[in-house]
PANU-862014 format. One line per 5 residues: their letters; for each residue x, y, z of C-alpha. Coordinates in pm, 1 decimal, decimal comma, padded with zeros to 6 digits, m for minus. Layout:
! residues N
a	X:Y:Z ~ ...
! end
This chain:
! residues 350
mtdsf	m00010,0:00054,6:00003,1 ~ 00109,2:00351,2:m00087,0 ~ 00001,1:00693,1:m00041,0 ~ 00139,5:01033,1:m00100,0 ~ 00153,2:01349,2:00099,3
mgvkc	00345,9:01626,0:m00049,1 ~ 00527,8:01463,2:m00302,2 ~ 00612,2:01217,7:00010,4 ~ 00597,7:00878,0:m00090,3 ~ 00462,5:00662,9:00189,5
sgqrs	00472,7:00284,2:00184,6 ~ 00365,7:00012,0:00432,7 ~ 00725,9:m00083,3:00409,3 ~ 00911,8:00230,3:00520,9 ~ 01260,0:00325,1:00698,2
aynsa	01133,1:00514,9:01009,1 ~ 01308,7:00820,1:00864,8 ~ 01043,5:00823,2:00595,2 ~ 00792,6:00727,3:00856,7 ~ 00891,0:01076,0:01024,2
vcira	00868,7:01291,3:00730,3 ~ 00499,1:01145,6:00627,0 ~ 00443,4:01186,7:00979,8 ~ 00542,4:01613,5:00982,1 ~ 00403,0:01573,8:00617,2
rsacc	00051,1:01451,8:00705,2 ~ 00022,3:01708,5:00962,0 ~ 00145,7:02054,6:00786,9 ~ m00131,8:01857,7:00529,5 ~ m00395,5:01931,2:00830,4
lrssf	m00221,0:02254,4:00990,4 ~ m00271,4:02399,3:00631,2 ~ m00636,6:02272,9:00594,6 ~ m00738,0:02368,4:00904,8 ~ m00677,8:02744,4:00854,2
lmidt	m00777,6:02718,4:00527,9 ~ m01134,0:02648,2:00692,2 ~ m01068,3:02895,3:00927,3 ~ m01000,5:03144,6:00676,6 ~ m01293,1:03057,8:00464,5
vsqyf	m01484,8:03059,9:00774,3 ~ m01429,7:03388,3:00852,1 ~ m01525,3:03509,9:00468,5 ~ m01879,8:03329,9:00504,3 ~ m01899,0:03519,3:00834,8
etlvg	m01807,9:03853,4:00726,6 ~ m02090,0:03774,0:00394,9 ~ m02315,7:03754,9:00588,5 ~ m02285,2:04015,3:00829,8 ~ m02177,6:04228,1:00521,7
avfss	m02533,8:04129,6:00398,8 ~ m02763,0:04205,0:00736,2 ~ m02630,1:04531,0:00735,2 ~ m02695,4:04633,3:00420,3 ~ m03004,2:04460,0:00447,6
vvept	m03125,7:04595,3:00777,8 ~ m02937,0:04824,6:00961,8 ~ m02787,8:05077,4:00711,6 ~ m03186,0:05127,2:00556,8 ~ m03233,6:05191,2:00938,9
lfslg	m02986,3:05426,4:01022,3 ~ m03001,3:05663,9:00733,8 ~ m03448,3:05650,6:00771,6 ~ m03351,6:05774,6:01133,2 ~ m03050,8:06068,5:01063,2
lmswv	m02769,5:05841,2:01221,1 ~ m02543,5:05825,0:00987,0 ~ m02212,5:05854,7:01157,1 ~ m02317,2:05559,9:01311,5 ~ m02201,7:05356,8:01008,7
ergfe	m01900,0:05277,2:01154,7 ~ m02055,4:05132,4:01500,3 ~ m02348,2:05029,1:01353,2 ~ m02164,9:04727,2:01146,1 ~ m01980,3:04603,2:01415,1
gtaff	m02252,8:04593,8:01650,4 ~ m02434,2:04390,6:01307,8 ~ m02117,8:04130,8:01344,8 ~ m02183,2:04080,5:01722,4 ~ m02570,0:04038,0:01724,3
vggil	m02497,9:03794,2:01391,3 ~ m02234,0:03646,7:01575,1 ~ m02408,9:03576,3:01943,7 ~ m02684,2:03409,7:01710,1 ~ m02487,7:03216,7:01570,4
qilav	m02275,4:03110,2:01876,9 ~ m02651,1:03078,6:02032,9 ~ m02723,0:02776,5:01762,3 ~ m02401,8:02619,3:01777,9 ~ m02438,8:02539,9:02120,5
vlllw	m02756,9:02382,8:02123,8 ~ m02752,1:02193,6:01846,3 ~ m02416,0:02043,7:01932,7 ~ m02399,3:02074,2:02313,1 ~ m02733,6:01991,1:02417,8
plekl	m02774,0:01677,1:02209,9 ~ m02459,6:01556,2:02353,3 ~ m02555,6:01663,7:02767,7 ~ m02847,3:01414,3:02688,8 ~ m02591,0:01137,8:02558,3
mpaqr	m02350,8:01182,9:02817,1 ~ m02392,9:01361,3:03079,4 ~ m02141,6:01460,9:03423,5 ~ m02448,2:01488,0:03658,0 ~ m02822,2:01461,0:03695,3
idnps	m02986,8:01799,5:03658,5 ~ m03189,0:01800,0:03986,3 ~ m03291,5:02178,4:03962,1 ~ m03387,1:02265,6:03616,3 ~ m03570,9:02606,0:03700,7
nvrtd	m03167,1:02705,3:03772,4 ~ m03060,3:02602,1:03407,6 ~ m03355,4:02808,4:03248,4 ~ m03202,4:03126,7:03471,1 ~ m02885,2:03067,7:03334,6
viftl	m03033,9:03068,4:02954,0 ~ m03146,1:03481,2:03016,0 ~ m02791,4:03494,6:03096,0 ~ m02683,9:03360,9:02767,0 ~ m02920,6:03532,1:02552,5
vnklg	m02807,1:03878,2:02734,2 ~ m02415,8:03829,5:02704,2 ~ m02376,6:03601,9:02399,5 ~ m02561,5:03850,0:02164,8 ~ m02343,3:04092,7:02201,3
llplv	m02459,9:04356,5:02364,5 ~ m02241,7:04389,6:02693,0 ~ m01865,7:04357,4:02459,8 ~ m02025,6:04576,3:02199,9 ~ m02015,8:04858,2:02443,0
afalm	m01705,8:04785,6:02631,8 ~ m01514,4:04771,5:02280,2 ~ m01685,5:05140,0:02240,4 ~ m01615,4:05328,8:02522,8 ~ m01225,3:05196,7:02538,7
flalt	m01228,0:05289,3:02119,8 ~ m01393,1:05644,0:02212,4 ~ m01157,1:05702,7:02542,8 ~ m00842,8:05576,7:02303,3 ~ m00929,3:05812,8:02030,5
pldsw	m00791,3:06142,3:02205,9 ~ m00526,2:05996,6:02303,3 ~ m00400,3:05793,7:01990,5 ~ m00470,9:06138,7:01793,0 ~ m00221,7:06344,7:02058,8
lrlqg	m00004,8:06054,0:02064,6 ~ 00087,6:06084,3:01680,1 ~ 00092,4:06400,2:01693,3 ~ 00418,5:06392,3:01952,7 ~ 00510,2:06211,3:01655,1
yapws	00453,1:05833,6:01837,0 ~ 00245,1:05624,7:01651,2 ~ 00029,3:05354,2:01868,6 ~ 00188,8:05003,6:01825,2 ~ 00003,9:04709,9:01687,0
ledfl	00120,6:04319,6:01700,4 ~ 00150,4:04336,4:01333,3 ~ 00432,4:04540,2:01317,4 ~ 00642,5:04348,4:01553,0 ~ 00540,8:03965,2:01382,4
pglfa	00374,0:04082,5:01014,5 ~ 00534,3:03782,8:00822,6 ~ 00244,3:03541,6:01134,3 ~ m00006,6:03768,2:00941,4 ~ m00041,7:03640,5:00626,0
spain	m00310,9:03472,1:00715,6 ~ m00651,3:03594,5:00891,1 ~ m00659,0:03214,4:01021,9 ~ m00333,8:03270,0:01180,9 ~ m00423,8:03648,2:01285,4
lllyi	m00722,1:03482,4:01451,4 ~ m00527,4:03249,6:01664,9 ~ m00237,4:03484,8:01789,5 ~ m00481,7:03733,7:01934,1 ~ m00686,2:03432,3:02080,7
liidl	m00424,6:03320,1:02192,7 ~ m00270,5:03640,8:02354,5 ~ m00666,3:03795,7:02527,0 ~ m00660,9:03394,8:02654,0 ~ m00325,9:03512,2:02868,4
geywr	m00511,0:03771,4:02972,1 ~ m00868,4:03594,9:03080,8 ~ m00635,3:03351,3:03286,1 ~ m00500,2:03625,4:03494,9 ~ m00795,1:03815,9:03511,7
hrlqh	m00986,7:03495,9:03678,6 ~ m00724,0:03446,4:03914,3 ~ m00801,7:03791,1:04035,9 ~ m01217,9:03726,9:04015,3 ~ m01057,0:03496,0:04311,8
riqww	m00808,3:03645,6:04511,5 ~ m01026,0:03987,9:04548,3 ~ m01204,2:03961,0:04757,3 ~ m01532,1:04265,0:04607,5 ~ m01483,5:04101,3:04257,1
wqlhs	m01549,5:03723,2:04423,7 ~ m01858,5:03869,4:04569,5 ~ m01934,8:03901,7:04237,5 ~ m01804,5:03609,8:04094,7 ~ m01916,6:03378,3:04336,3
lhhaq	m02268,1:03367,8:04138,4 ~ m02161,1:03254,2:03907,9 ~ m01964,0:02925,3:04049,3 ~ m02290,4:02948,0:04205,6 ~ m02488,5:02651,6:04031,0
rdmtf	m02528,5:02334,9:04179,2 ~ m02634,0:02214,5:03775,0 ~ m02333,5:02292,9:03564,6 ~ m02414,2:02307,0:03204,0 ~ m02323,8:02476,0:02851,6
wtddr	m02583,6:02799,7:02964,9 ~ m02387,6:02837,1:03281,1 ~ m02058,8:02976,1:03098,4 ~ m02303,6:03324,2:03052,1 ~ m02429,4:03288,7:03456,5
nhild	m02245,8:03633,6:03537,1 ~ m02351,1:03934,7:03752,2 ~ m02348,8:04264,3:03513,4 ~ m02093,2:04424,9:03719,4 ~ m01849,1:04157,9:03713,4
eilga	m01949,7:04074,5:03281,7 ~ m01866,3:04488,5:03256,4 ~ m01548,6:04398,7:03429,5 ~ m01436,0:04115,4:03226,1 ~ m01563,5:04313,6:02846,8
lwiat	m01322,9:04603,0:02942,7 ~ m01054,7:04388,5:03040,6 ~ m01055,6:04180,9:02774,0 ~ m01170,1:04527,0:02479,5 ~ m00829,1:04697,5:02700,8
ialvi	m00624,5:04338,1:02570,5 ~ m00756,2:04378,8:02180,7 ~ m00688,2:04771,2:02178,5 ~ m00347,7:04735,7:02324,5 ~ m00236,3:04434,5:02086,9
gvppq	m00395,2:04626,1:01779,6 ~ m00719,5:04410,5:01728,9 ~ m00881,3:04508,5:01379,3 ~ m01245,9:04518,3:01482,9 ~ m01381,6:04394,6:01236,7
qfplv	m01171,0:04017,3:01403,6 ~ m01258,0:04156,6:01783,0 ~ m01660,2:03990,9:01712,0 ~ m01471,9:03614,8:01554,1 ~ m01185,7:03609,9:01859,0
lfatk	m01470,9:03672,7:02077,8 ~ m01699,1:03389,8:01957,6 ~ m01468,4:03143,9:01933,2 ~ m01298,9:03195,7:02278,8 ~ m01704,7:03154,2:02379,8
fiesl	m01732,6:02823,8:02256,2 ~ m01467,7:02640,5:02405,7 ~ m01603,2:02815,4:02726,5 ~ m01989,9:02733,9:02680,5 ~ m01838,4:02349,4:02545,2
shanl	m01636,4:02392,1:02863,3 ~ m01935,9:02382,2:03140,1 ~ m02135,5:02197,3:02955,2 ~ m02240,9:01861,8:03171,2 ~ m02016,2:01616,3:03020,4
rwnfg	m01844,7:01344,7:03082,7 ~ m01547,1:01419,0:02867,2 ~ m01159,9:01492,2:02910,0 ~ m01072,5:01517,3:02598,1 ~ m00725,7:01256,0:02568,1
vlkfv	m00443,4:01367,7:02528,1 ~ m00609,3:01720,6:02424,9 ~ m00683,5:01795,3:02764,1 ~ m00328,4:01873,7:02813,4 ~ m00425,8:02202,9:02554,2
lvspq	m00727,4:02310,1:02543,0 ~ m00970,7:02338,8:02889,4 ~ m01272,8:02037,4:02855,3 ~ m01557,6:02054,5:03031,7 ~ m01402,7:01779,0:03292,4
fhrvh	m01061,9:02027,8:03376,4 ~ m01351,8:02288,6:03438,5 ~ m01570,4:02127,2:03656,7 ~ m01290,2:02071,8:03860,1 ~ m01274,9:02454,4:03862,7
haigv	m01606,6:02486,8:03972,9 ~ m01553,0:02202,4:04237,9 ~ m01649,1:02214,4:04624,2 ~ m01404,4:02220,8:04790,0 ~ m01093,9:02252,0:04500,4
ghegd	m01232,5:02546,2:04211,4 ~ m01185,9:02863,0:04443,5 ~ m01052,2:02720,9:04737,6 ~ m00673,7:02656,6:04863,9 ~ m00341,1:02874,1:04878,7
tqgkn	m00394,0:02927,7:04515,6 ~ m00761,4:03054,5:04570,7 ~ m00860,8:02754,5:04350,3 ~ m00775,9:02563,0:04064,4 ~ m00774,6:02496,8:03670,2
favvf	m00828,9:02911,8:03559,2 ~ m00755,4:02845,7:03276,2 ~ m01059,3:03014,4:02977,9 ~ m00974,5:02800,9:02663,2 ~ m00549,4:02676,7:02630,1
sfwdk	m00531,5:02500,9:02985,8 ~ m00135,7:02471,9:02956,5 ~ m00160,7:02813,4:03139,7 ~ m00287,7:02658,3:03454,2 ~ m00000,8:02388,2:03351,2
lfata	00292,4:02705,2:03341,0 ~ 00153,4:02884,3:03643,4 ~ 00127,1:02568,4:03889,3 ~ m00255,5:02581,1:03943,0 ~ m00329,6:02245,7:03720,7
dfrdt	m00550,7:01989,0:03854,3 ~ m00560,1:01734,1:03617,2 ~ m00730,4:01465,3:03824,5 ~ m00959,8:01273,0:03565,9 ~ m01263,1:01320,5:03885,4
ypatg	m01636,3:01470,2:03782,2 ~ m01662,5:01632,0:04174,9 ~ m02030,6:01828,7:04257,6 ~ m02027,5:02172,6:04169,7 ~ m02100,4:02491,3:04381,5
vrdqi	m01976,6:02755,1:04595,2 ~ m01918,5:02564,3:04986,9 ~ m02056,8:02877,4:05193,2 ~ m02388,3:02749,1:05033,4 ~ m02401,5:02387,9:05186,7
tadrn	m02220,1:02505,4:05530,2 ~ m02375,5:02870,4:05556,0 ~ m02690,2:02760,8:05318,6 ~ m02629,3:03140,8:05182,3 ~ m02888,1:03195,5:04875,5
ygtyf	m02694,8:03275,5:04586,5 ~ m03058,0:03360,5:04425,8 ~ m03271,7:03171,3:04143,7 ~ m03404,8:03444,6:03893,8 ~ m03212,7:03663,1:03694,2
wetqw	m03299,3:03996,4:03898,3 ~ m03275,1:03847,2:04236,6 ~ m02897,0:03705,9:04141,4 ~ m02830,0:04024,6:04038,1 ~ m03001,4:04239,0:04348,6
lgfkr	m02790,9:03975,4:04568,0 ~ m02490,3:04024,2:04420,3 ~ m02498,9:04403,2:04506,3 ~ m02549,6:04346,8:04904,5 ~ m02302,7:04035,6:04906,9
llgra	m02025,0:04357,2:04774,8 ~ m02213,0:04566,8:05041,1 ~ m02126,7:04270,9:05279,3 ~ m02513,7:04276,0:05373,1 ~ m02610,8:03941,6:05230,0
! end
């Protein structure tokens, strides 16, 4: 049996050298195919956003005399369309998987229904868009002043021009850097006491599903959106790529919160799996101890390995916050109740 990759013939009986060459050739071929697929998806997404904007949003802005808002309107369209696509993707892919191989039985479906509301508020892109727009408006005067002084703001592309030939490589580099920032933001959410009073709402879900990804206090969500937007602007993420970076990251986050008995096998050392992140949400493990928890990574699990916060034990523990058991603390059931109690915790009154 003989096959060929990139001009390298690979037969059933071959030397160790040829075997290594064939493996590298296959890997390069798969990598190129992955980049090509990402490029294609990006192009289709931009085409869809352009169609929605030109047929619905732009005429609406024109009729209202708001043509100065065209650029922001296009960005908002990208967030909104991407959010709808992301909700469809997680429901169509993750909901059936949760039925097939659940990590736990769901005891309180009403809690899950509340998480659906959190998801609709977040994934339709309102908060990230507002954060990005506010940071853009805040930094524009600074950008103008620096240029008048002869200083051009830098971007990642200026330092690594050769790596930006492909939109796919662009996207992956931006995701990698933003994810590193997200790892440290997550650690601060557990380390800083007032921030934990907000973030604990996310951990208070005893019936964790893919909907839980967006179960956050609105102040916590705004802080997170501003954090990501700041990093994106500092490293020079183009506005048209920012939604794609967010949606790729958020899909992995939804998957990692899914009620799935799945650890990704050897890939668990690269990507955050449902099992890996469940340990982070575990009572007694995920937000306690010397490091204020384990498994903080959002997309790439190797950040936890690098900073000595990884726990790769293959377990599926119960999730929640310890004081829900020891002090019977109430984090709320309904959306506005959870928000109100979060403010009270922040003020030390709950």
